Biopython code that builds the backbone (N, CA, C, O; Angstrom):
import numpy as np
from Bio.PDB.StructureBuilder import StructureBuilder

atoms = [
    (1, "UNK", "N", (117.220, 216.904, 51.541)),
    (1, "UNK", "CA", (116.375, 216.808, 52.709)),
    (1, "UNK", "C", (117.177, 217.154, 53.958)),
    (1, "UNK", "O", (118.289, 216.677, 54.181)),
    (2, "UNK", "N", (116.569, 217.984, 54.732)),
    (2, "UNK", "CA", (117.212, 218.338, 55.982)),
    (2, "UNK", "C", (116.769, 217.340, 57.050)),
    (2, "UNK", "O", (115.571, 217.099, 57.194)),
    (3, "UNK", "N", (117.697, 216.757, 57.796)),
    (3, "UNK", "CA", (117.326, 215.709, 58.752)),
    (3, "UNK", "C", (116.527, 216.216, 59.958)),
    (3, "UNK", "O", (115.779, 215.445, 60.559)),
    (4, "UNK", "N", (116.668, 217.483, 60.318)),
    (4, "UNK", "CA", (115.998, 217.966, 61.521)),
    (4, "UNK", "C", (114.613, 218.554, 61.242)),
    (4, "UNK", "O", (113.906, 218.907, 62.186)),
    (5, "UNK", "N", (114.205, 218.671, 59.974)),
    (5, "UNK", "CA", (112.913, 219.256, 59.630)),
    (5, "UNK", "C", (112.016, 218.173, 59.020)),
    (5, "UNK", "O", (112.451, 217.446, 58.127)),
    (6, "UNK", "N", (110.772, 218.058, 59.492)),
    (6, "UNK", "CA", (109.856, 217.075, 58.903)),
    (6, "UNK", "C", (109.568, 217.382, 57.429)),
    (6, "UNK", "O", (109.726, 218.516, 56.974)),
    (7, "UNK", "N", (109.149, 216.365, 56.705)),
    (7, "UNK", "CA", (108.897, 216.482, 55.268)),
    (7, "UNK", "C", (107.823, 217.533, 54.973)),
    (7, "UNK", "O", (107.958, 218.287, 54.009)),
    (8, "UNK", "N", (106.772, 217.597, 55.772)),
    (8, "UNK", "CA", (105.700, 218.566, 55.534)),
    (8, "UNK", "C", (106.232, 219.999, 55.633)),
    (8, "UNK", "O", (105.827, 220.863, 54.856)),
    (9, "UNK", "N", (107.118, 220.250, 56.566)),
    (9, "UNK", "CA", (107.691, 221.589, 56.689)),
    (9, "UNK", "C", (108.618, 221.902, 55.523)),
    (9, "UNK", "O", (108.667, 223.044, 55.065)),
    (10, "UNK", "N", (109.337, 220.930, 55.050)),
    (10, "UNK", "CA", (110.205, 221.149, 53.894)),
    (10, "UNK", "C", (109.369, 221.495, 52.668)),
    (10, "UNK", "O", (109.725, 222.390, 51.901)),
    (11, "UNK", "N", (108.262, 220.788, 52.484)),
    (11, "UNK", "CA", (107.380, 221.076, 51.350)),
    (11, "UNK", "C", (106.785, 222.477, 51.497)),
    (11, "UNK", "O", (106.735, 223.242, 50.534)),
    (12, "UNK", "N", (106.337, 222.805, 52.704)),
    (12, "UNK", "CA", (105.786, 224.136, 52.940)),
    (12, "UNK", "C", (106.809, 225.225, 52.708)),
    (12, "UNK", "O", (106.491, 226.267, 52.135)),
    (13, "UNK", "N", (108.022, 224.996, 53.144)),
    (13, "UNK", "CA", (109.092, 225.963, 52.943)),
    (13, "UNK", "C", (109.390, 226.125, 51.456)),
    (13, "UNK", "O", (109.594, 227.243, 50.983)),
    (14, "UNK", "N", (109.417, 225.022, 50.718)),
    (14, "UNK", "CA", (109.670, 225.095, 49.280)),
    (14, "UNK", "C", (108.566, 225.875, 48.568)),
    (14, "UNK", "O", (108.844, 226.701, 47.699)),
    (15, "UNK", "N", (107.308, 225.608, 48.943)),
    (15, "UNK", "CA", (106.184, 226.323, 48.329)),
    (15, "UNK", "C", (106.271, 227.810, 48.661)),
    (15, "UNK", "O", (106.044, 228.652, 47.792)),
    (16, "UNK", "N", (106.593, 228.135, 49.891)),
    (16, "UNK", "CA", (106.720, 229.531, 50.300)),
    (16, "UNK", "C", (107.836, 230.223, 49.531)),
    (16, "UNK", "O", (107.663, 231.357, 49.086)),
    (17, "UNK", "N", (108.954, 229.575, 49.372)),
    (17, "UNK", "CA", (110.067, 230.167, 48.629)),
    (17, "UNK", "C", (109.722, 230.366, 47.161)),
    (17, "UNK", "O", (110.073, 231.392, 46.579)),
    (18, "UNK", "N", (109.043, 229.404, 46.556)),
    (18, "UNK", "CA", (108.636, 229.547, 45.155)),
    (18, "UNK", "C", (107.640, 230.698, 45.011)),
    (18, "UNK", "O", (107.742, 231.482, 44.067)),
    (19, "UNK", "N", (106.671, 230.813, 45.937)),
    (19, "UNK", "CA", (105.697, 231.903, 45.883)),
    (19, "UNK", "C", (106.391, 233.251, 46.042)),
    (19, "UNK", "O", (106.052, 234.209, 45.347)),
    (20, "UNK", "N", (107.357, 233.329, 46.948)),
    (20, "UNK", "CA", (108.091, 234.580, 47.139)),
    (20, "UNK", "C", (108.894, 234.932, 45.887)),
    (20, "UNK", "O", (108.956, 236.096, 45.493)),
    (21, "UNK", "N", (109.498, 233.940, 45.271)),
    (21, "UNK", "CA", (110.260, 234.172, 44.056)),
    (21, "UNK", "C", (109.367, 234.661, 42.927)),
    (21, "UNK", "O", (109.727, 235.595, 42.210)),
    (22, "UNK", "N", (108.208, 234.039, 42.764)),
    (22, "UNK", "CA", (107.253, 234.471, 41.727)),
    (22, "UNK", "C", (106.792, 235.898, 41.999)),
    (22, "UNK", "O", (106.670, 236.695, 41.069)),
    (23, "UNK", "N", (106.536, 236.229, 43.261)),
    (23, "UNK", "CA", (106.092, 237.578, 43.620)),
    (23, "UNK", "C", (107.179, 238.608, 43.303)),
    (23, "UNK", "O", (106.885, 239.666, 42.746)),
    (24, "UNK", "N", (108.427, 238.305, 43.654)),
    (24, "UNK", "CA", (109.523, 239.228, 43.400)),
    (24, "UNK", "C", (109.724, 239.421, 41.900)),
    (24, "UNK", "O", (109.947, 240.544, 41.448)),
    (25, "UNK", "N", (109.651, 238.355, 41.135)),
    (25, "UNK", "CA", (109.796, 238.469, 39.682)),
    (25, "UNK", "C", (108.662, 239.300, 39.100)),
    (25, "UNK", "O", (108.895, 240.157, 38.248)),
    (26, "UNK", "N", (107.431, 239.052, 39.555)),
    (26, "UNK", "CA", (106.291, 239.831, 39.060)),
    (26, "UNK", "C", (106.406, 241.295, 39.418)),
    (26, "UNK", "O", (106.140, 242.158, 38.582)),
    (27, "UNK", "N", (106.799, 241.592, 40.648)),
    (27, "UNK", "CA", (106.974, 242.976, 41.064)),
    (27, "UNK", "C", (108.077, 243.643, 40.253)),
    (27, "UNK", "O", (107.945, 244.798, 39.848)),
    (28, "UNK", "N", (109.152, 242.923, 40.020)),
    (28, "UNK", "CA", (110.248, 243.466, 39.212)),
    (28, "UNK", "C", (109.812, 243.793, 37.801)),
    (28, "UNK", "O", (110.201, 244.823, 37.250)),
    (29, "UNK", "N", (109.004, 242.922, 37.209)),
    (29, "UNK", "CA", (108.512, 243.181, 35.853)),
    (29, "UNK", "C", (107.619, 244.403, 35.813)),
    (29, "UNK", "O", (107.728, 245.226, 34.903)),
    (30, "UNK", "N", (106.731, 244.530, 36.799)),
    (30, "UNK", "CA", (105.837, 245.681, 36.837)),
    (30, "UNK", "C", (106.638, 246.971, 36.976)),
    (30, "UNK", "O", (106.391, 247.944, 36.263)),
    (31, "UNK", "N", (107.592, 246.973, 37.894)),
    (31, "UNK", "CA", (108.412, 248.169, 38.085)),
    (31, "UNK", "C", (109.252, 248.475, 36.855)),
    (31, "UNK", "O", (109.420, 249.639, 36.493)),
    (32, "UNK", "N", (109.778, 247.448, 36.214)),
    (32, "UNK", "CA", (110.588, 247.639, 35.022)),
    (32, "UNK", "C", (109.760, 248.251, 33.903)),
    (32, "UNK", "O", (110.203, 249.186, 33.236)),
    (33, "UNK", "N", (108.547, 247.720, 33.695)),
    (33, "UNK", "CA", (107.702, 248.228, 32.614)),
    (33, "UNK", "C", (107.240, 249.649, 32.882)),
    (33, "UNK", "O", (107.163, 250.453, 31.953)),
    (34, "UNK", "N", (106.930, 249.976, 34.135)),
    (34, "UNK", "CA", (106.468, 251.331, 34.418)),
    (34, "UNK", "C", (107.620, 252.324, 34.374)),
    (34, "UNK", "O", (107.407, 253.502, 34.089)),
    (35, "UNK", "N", (108.823, 251.871, 34.647)),
    (35, "UNK", "CA", (109.951, 252.797, 34.664)),
    (35, "UNK", "C", (110.539, 253.011, 33.280)),
    (35, "UNK", "O", (110.922, 254.129, 32.937)),
    (36, "UNK", "N", (110.615, 251.969, 32.491)),
    (36, "UNK", "CA", (111.302, 252.068, 31.216)),
    (36, "UNK", "C", (110.384, 252.033, 30.008)),
    (36, "UNK", "O", (110.845, 252.249, 28.887)),
    (37, "UNK", "N", (109.125, 251.772, 30.196)),
    (37, "UNK", "CA", (108.198, 251.746, 29.069)),
    (37, "UNK", "C", (107.510, 253.096, 28.989)),
    (37, "UNK", "O", (106.678, 253.427, 29.834)),
    (38, "UNK", "N", (107.851, 253.865, 27.986)),
    (38, "UNK", "CA", (107.255, 255.183, 27.810)),
    (38, "UNK", "C", (106.331, 255.134, 26.599)),
    (38, "UNK", "O", (106.805, 255.084, 25.464)),
    (39, "UNK", "N", (105.023, 255.148, 26.823)),
    (39, "UNK", "CA", (104.099, 255.106, 25.690)),
    (39, "UNK", "C", (104.170, 256.399, 24.885)),
    (39, "UNK", "O", (104.757, 257.389, 25.323)),
    (40, "UNK", "N", (103.573, 256.371, 23.720)),
    (40, "UNK", "CA", (103.549, 257.554, 22.874)),
    (40, "UNK", "C", (102.833, 258.686, 23.599)),
    (40, "UNK", "O", (101.913, 258.439, 24.378)),
    (41, "UNK", "N", (103.243, 259.910, 23.352)),
    (41, "UNK", "CA", (102.549, 261.035, 23.992)),
    (41, "UNK", "C", (101.073, 261.050, 23.613)),
    (41, "UNK", "O", (100.714, 260.891, 22.446)),
    (42, "UNK", "N", (100.242, 261.242, 24.603)),
    (42, "UNK", "CA", (98.802, 261.281, 24.355)),
    (42, "UNK", "C", (98.153, 259.920, 24.310)),
    (42, "UNK", "O", (96.948, 259.821, 24.079)),
    (43, "UNK", "N", (98.933, 258.848, 24.528)),
    (43, "UNK", "CA", (98.352, 257.511, 24.463)),
    (43, "UNK", "C", (97.401, 257.268, 25.628)),
    (43, "UNK", "O", (96.391, 256.581, 25.481)),
    (44, "UNK", "N", (97.730, 257.835, 26.786)),
    (44, "UNK", "CA", (96.877, 257.677, 27.960)),
    (44, "UNK", "C", (96.402, 259.057, 28.401)),
    (44, "UNK", "O", (97.062, 259.729, 29.194)),
    (45, "UNK", "N", (95.278, 259.459, 27.891)),
    (45, "UNK", "CA", (94.739, 260.767, 28.266)),
    (45, "UNK", "C", (94.089, 260.710, 29.638)),
    (45, "UNK", "O", (93.829, 261.751, 30.241)),
    (46, "UNK", "N", (93.829, 259.536, 30.129)),
    (46, "UNK", "CA", (93.181, 259.375, 31.421)),
    (46, "UNK", "C", (92.459, 258.044, 31.423)),
    (46, "UNK", "O", (92.257, 257.433, 30.374)),
    (47, "UNK", "N", (92.080, 257.608, 32.582)),
    (47, "UNK", "CA", (91.379, 256.344, 32.675)),
    (47, "UNK", "C", (89.934, 256.525, 32.236)),
    (47, "UNK", "O", (89.290, 257.518, 32.575)),
    (48, "UNK", "N", (89.443, 255.574, 31.495)),
    (48, "UNK", "CA", (88.067, 255.668, 31.009)),
    (48, "UNK", "C", (87.067, 255.518, 32.151)),
    (48, "UNK", "O", (85.940, 256.003, 32.050)),
    (49, "UNK", "N", (87.461, 254.859, 33.225)),
    (49, "UNK", "CA", (86.532, 254.628, 34.332)),
    (49, "UNK", "C", (86.355, 255.864, 35.202)),
    (49, "UNK", "O", (85.387, 255.948, 35.958)),
    (50, "UNK", "N", (87.260, 256.815, 35.113)),
    (50, "UNK", "CA", (87.170, 258.024, 35.922)),
    (50, "UNK", "C", (86.622, 259.145, 35.046)),
    (50, "UNK", "O", (87.245, 259.499, 34.044)),
    (51, "UNK", "N", (85.479, 259.703, 35.400)),
    (51, "UNK", "CA", (84.908, 260.751, 34.553)),
    (51, "UNK", "C", (85.753, 262.013, 34.590)),
    (51, "UNK", "O", (86.467, 262.272, 35.558)),
    (52, "UNK", "N", (85.662, 262.783, 33.536)),
    (52, "UNK", "CA", (86.405, 264.031, 33.460)),
    (52, "UNK", "C", (85.847, 265.026, 34.475)),
    (52, "UNK", "O", (84.677, 264.960, 34.852)),
    (53, "UNK", "N", (86.697, 265.942, 34.907)),
    (53, "UNK", "CA", (86.257, 266.962, 35.842)),
    (53, "UNK", "C", (85.289, 267.901, 35.147)),
    (53, "UNK", "O", (85.479, 268.281, 33.992)),
    (54, "UNK", "N", (84.262, 268.261, 35.868)),
    (54, "UNK", "CA", (83.298, 269.194, 35.321)),
    (54, "UNK", "C", (83.725, 270.609, 35.687)),
    (54, "UNK", "O", (84.646, 270.823, 36.475)),
    (55, "UNK", "N", (83.046, 271.536, 35.108)),
    (55, "UNK", "CA", (83.312, 272.931, 35.418)),
    (55, "UNK", "C", (82.892, 273.250, 36.842)),
    (55, "UNK", "O", (82.541, 272.360, 37.617)),
    (56, "UNK", "N", (82.932, 274.528, 37.174)),
    (56, "UNK", "CA", (82.632, 274.936, 38.528)),
    (56, "UNK", "C", (81.182, 274.629, 38.905)),
    (56, "UNK", "O", (80.896, 274.295, 40.055)),
    (57, "UNK", "N", (80.276, 274.740, 37.946)),
    (57, "UNK", "CA", (78.859, 274.549, 38.237)),
    (57, "UNK", "C", (78.542, 273.092, 38.559)),
    (57, "UNK", "O", (77.714, 272.821, 39.429)),
    (58, "UNK", "N", (79.179, 272.164, 37.879)),
    (58, "UNK", "CA", (78.903, 270.755, 38.131)),
    (58, "UNK", "C", (77.593, 270.310, 37.501)),
    (58, "UNK", "O", (76.927, 271.078, 36.807)),
    (59, "UNK", "N", (77.247, 269.102, 37.746)),
    (59, "UNK", "CA", (76.013, 268.525, 37.235)),
    (59, "UNK", "C", (74.849, 269.047, 38.073)),
    (59, "UNK", "O", (75.005, 269.252, 39.277)),
    (60, "UNK", "N", (73.684, 269.267, 37.460)),
    (60, "UNK", "CA", (72.552, 269.785, 38.236)),
    (60, "UNK", "C", (72.173, 268.902, 39.424)),
    (60, "UNK", "O", (71.686, 269.412, 40.432)),
    (61, "UNK", "N", (72.384, 267.609, 39.326)),
    (61, "UNK", "CA", (72.031, 266.721, 40.430)),
    (61, "UNK", "C", (73.074, 266.751, 41.543)),
    (61, "UNK", "O", (72.862, 266.165, 42.605)),
    (62, "UNK", "N", (74.197, 267.427, 41.312)),
    (62, "UNK", "CA", (75.245, 267.511, 42.316)),
    (62, "UNK", "C", (75.207, 268.829, 43.073)),
    (62, "UNK", "O", (76.082, 269.087, 43.899)),
    (63, "UNK", "N", (74.228, 269.653, 42.814)),
    (63, "UNK", "CA", (74.127, 270.940, 43.489)),
    (63, "UNK", "C", (72.950, 270.927, 44.461)),
    (63, "UNK", "O", (71.976, 270.196, 44.282)),
    (64, "UNK", "N", (73.072, 271.753, 45.487)),
    (64, "UNK", "CA", (72.022, 271.868, 46.498)),
    (64, "UNK", "C", (71.746, 273.346, 46.714)),
    (64, "UNK", "O", (72.670, 274.142, 46.888)),
    (65, "UNK", "N", (70.486, 273.704, 46.702)),
    (65, "UNK", "CA", (70.116, 275.082, 46.988)),
    (65, "UNK", "C", (70.056, 275.261, 48.503)),
    (65, "UNK", "O", (69.419, 274.471, 49.199)),
    (66, "UNK", "N", (70.723, 276.307, 49.018)),
    (66, "UNK", "CA", (70.734, 276.576, 50.442)),
    (66, "UNK", "C", (69.812, 277.747, 50.751)),
    (66, "UNK", "O", (69.646, 278.662, 49.943)),
    (67, "UNK", "N", (69.223, 277.698, 51.924)),
    (67, "UNK", "CA", (68.430, 278.831, 52.376)),
    (67, "UNK", "C", (69.387, 279.924, 52.833)),
    (67, "UNK", "O", (70.582, 279.679, 53.005)),
    (68, "UNK", "N", (68.862, 281.124, 53.029)),
    (68, "UNK", "CA", (69.710, 282.232, 53.475)),
    (68, "UNK", "C", (70.348, 281.920, 54.832)),
    (68, "UNK", "O", (71.512, 282.249, 55.063)),
    (69, "UNK", "N", (69.599, 281.297, 55.710)),
    (69, "UNK", "CA", (70.137, 280.934, 57.026)),
    (69, "UNK", "C", (71.277, 279.928, 56.895)),
    (69, "UNK", "O", (72.288, 280.045, 57.587)),
    (70, "UNK", "N", (71.123, 278.951, 56.019)),
    (70, "UNK", "CA", (72.181, 277.958, 55.802)),
    (70, "UNK", "C", (73.413, 278.610, 55.184)),
    (70, "UNK", "O", (74.541, 278.268, 55.539)),
    (71, "UNK", "N", (73.202, 279.550, 54.256)),
    (71, "UNK", "CA", (74.332, 280.247, 53.644)),
    (71, "UNK", "C", (75.105, 281.053, 54.681)),
    (71, "UNK", "O", (76.336, 281.065, 54.656)),
    (72, "UNK", "N", (74.400, 281.733, 55.602)),
    (72, "UNK", "CA", (75.066, 282.495, 56.653)),
    (72, "UNK", "C", (75.841, 281.559, 57.590)),
    (72, "UNK", "O", (76.967, 281.857, 57.989)),
    (73, "UNK", "N", (75.224, 280.434, 57.931)),
    (73, "UNK", "CA", (75.898, 279.472, 58.808)),
    (73, "UNK", "C", (77.150, 278.915, 58.127)),
    (73, "UNK", "O", (78.190, 278.753, 58.766)),
    (74, "UNK", "N", (77.044, 278.624, 56.831)),
    (74, "UNK", "CA", (78.195, 278.106, 56.096)),
    (74, "UNK", "C", (79.293, 279.158, 56.012)),
    (74, "UNK", "O", (80.469, 278.836, 56.178)),
    (75, "UNK", "N", (78.926, 280.416, 55.756)),
    (75, "UNK", "CA", (79.911, 281.489, 55.685)),
    (75, "UNK", "C", (80.606, 281.654, 57.040)),
    (75, "UNK", "O", (81.815, 281.879, 57.091)),
    (76, "UNK", "N", (79.846, 281.544, 58.139)),
    (76, "UNK", "CA", (80.451, 281.618, 59.448)),
    (76, "UNK", "C", (81.407, 280.471, 59.706)),
    (76, "UNK", "O", (82.459, 280.662, 60.317)),
    (77, "UNK", "N", (81.057, 279.299, 59.253)),
    (77, "UNK", "CA", (81.929, 278.138, 59.398)),
    (77, "UNK", "C", (83.231, 278.330, 58.623)),
    (77, "UNK", "O", (84.310, 278.022, 59.129)),
    (78, "UNK", "N", (83.128, 278.833, 57.410)),
    (78, "UNK", "CA", (84.322, 279.077, 56.595)),
    (78, "UNK", "C", (85.208, 280.120, 57.244)),
    (78, "UNK", "O", (86.428, 279.963, 57.263)),
    (79, "UNK", "N", (84.617, 281.193, 57.781)),
    (79, "UNK", "CA", (85.413, 282.212, 58.464)),
    (79, "UNK", "C", (86.126, 281.610, 59.680)),
    (79, "UNK", "O", (87.284, 281.930, 59.948)),
    (80, "UNK", "N", (85.432, 280.742, 60.407)),
    (80, "UNK", "CA", (86.029, 280.105, 61.578)),
    (80, "UNK", "C", (87.214, 279.229, 61.176)),
    (80, "UNK", "O", (88.256, 279.233, 61.831)),
    (81, "UNK", "N", (87.042, 278.494, 60.113)),
    (81, "UNK", "CA", (88.125, 277.616, 59.628)),
    (81, "UNK", "C", (89.289, 278.450, 59.131)),
    (81, "UNK", "O", (90.445, 278.113, 59.386)),
    (82, "UNK", "N", (89.002, 279.536, 58.424)),
    (82, "UNK", "CA", (90.055, 280.370, 57.851)),
    (82, "UNK", "C", (90.887, 281.053, 58.946)),
    (82, "UNK", "O", (92.068, 281.336, 58.741)),
    (83, "UNK", "N", (90.283, 281.313, 60.088)),
    (83, "UNK", "CA", (91.023, 281.969, 61.163)),
    (83, "UNK", "C", (91.995, 281.034, 61.858)),
    (83, "UNK", "O", (92.964, 281.488, 62.466)),
    (84, "UNK", "N", (91.750, 279.750, 61.778)),
    (84, "UNK", "CA", (92.613, 278.786, 62.482)),
    (84, "UNK", "C", (93.617, 278.280, 61.558)),
    (84, "UNK", "O", (94.449, 277.457, 61.940)),
]
sb = StructureBuilder()
sb.init_structure("model")
sb.init_model(0)
sb.init_chain("A")
sb.init_seg("    ")
for serial, (resi, resn, name, xyz) in enumerate(atoms, 1):
    if name == "N":
        sb.init_residue(resn, " ", resi, " ")
    sb.init_atom(name, np.array(xyz, "f"), 0.0, 1.0, " ", f" {name:<3s}", serial, name[0])
structure = sb.get_structure()
């Protein structure tokens, strides 16, 4: 016990130090496993939650038909961006 610090602060400091120690140990384990744990080739082809990339056409619900005026405006916008 430190004589100049109240008991509540000593307890808070101890809890904070233990939490920091647990965090550092957990972070170290995560970094160690990601650095030195090499799974078999092909074990992780990708995350199941992220869908695979589609081809250039994409899904029909992801496409929008543009009018000729919109296509000209878009082409002008692209030319403007390409010049800068």
